[in-house]
C-alpha positions in Angstrom: 8.8 10.0 0.0 6.5 11.1 2.8 7.4 10.5 6.4 7.0 6.8 7.0 4.0 5.7 9.1 5.6 2.3 9.7 8.8 1.8 11.6 11.5 -0.5 10.2 10.6 -3.0 12.9 6.9 -3.0 12.0 7.7 -3.3 8.3 10.1 -6.3 9.1 7.1 -8.1 10.6 4.7 -7.2 7.9 6.9 -7.7 4.8 6.9 -11.5 4.8 3.1 -11.6 5.0 2.5 -9.7 1.8 2.8 -11.4 -1.6 5.6 -10.5 -3.9 4.5 -9.6 -7.5 6.4 -9.7 -10.7 5.5 -9.3 -14.3 7.2 -9.3 -17.7 6.1 -5.6 -18.2 6.4 -2.6 -15.9 7.9 -3.4 -12.5 5.5 -3.5 -9.6 5.7 -0.7 -7.0 7.2 -1.8 -3.7 4.8 -3.1 -1.2 6.0 -0.8 1.5 5.3 2.4 -0.5 1.9 1.1 -1.4 1.1 0.1 2.1 2.2 3.5 3.4 -0.1 5.1 0.9 -3.0 2.9 1.9 -2.4 3.7 5.6 -2.3 7.4 4.9 -5.7 7.3 3.1 -7.3 5.2 5.8 -5.8 7.3 8.7 -6.6 10.7 7.1 -10.0 9.8 5.8 -9.1 11.5 2.5 -10.2 10.4 -0.9 -7.8 8.1 -2.8 -7.2 10.9 -5.4 -5.9 13.2 -2.6 -2.9 10.9 -1.8 0.1 13.2 -1.9 2.5 12.5 -4.8 5.5 12.4 -2.4 4.4 8.8 -1.5 5.8 7.8 -4.9 2.7 5.6 -5.8 -0.5 6.5 -7.6 -3.8 6.4 -5.7 -5.0 3.9 -8.3 -2.1 1.6 -7.5 -2.8 1.8 -3.8 -6.5 1.1 -4.3 -5.9 -1.8 -6.6 -3.4 -3.4 -4.3 -5.7 -3.0 -1.3 -8.5 -4.6 -3.3 -6.1 -7.5 -4.4 -5.0 -8.1 -0.9 -8.6 -8.1 0.4 -9.7 -10.5 -2.4 -6.9 -12.9 -1.7 -7.6 -12.7 2.1 -4.0 -11.4 2.7 -5.7 -8.7 4.7 -9.3 -8.5 5.8 -11.7 -5.7 6.6 -9.5 -2.6 6.4 -11.0 -0.9 3.3 -13.3 2.1 3.5 
């Protein structure tokens, strides 16, 4: 995985605020990896499709999770 943008202390504060997902099908990607991917795109200004593969999550997963978190008001006003 890419070098983390969040410290363990920061993640410990954020983790309880993010919803946990489960499904009967494919397991959900971990929130931390997804959030790291989202932060990279927002910080770099890159396109979603340019998210490096070493984050371990697809750009589509990051984009969909960001949209889900925004729609549920988990987070507000961070998307491009």
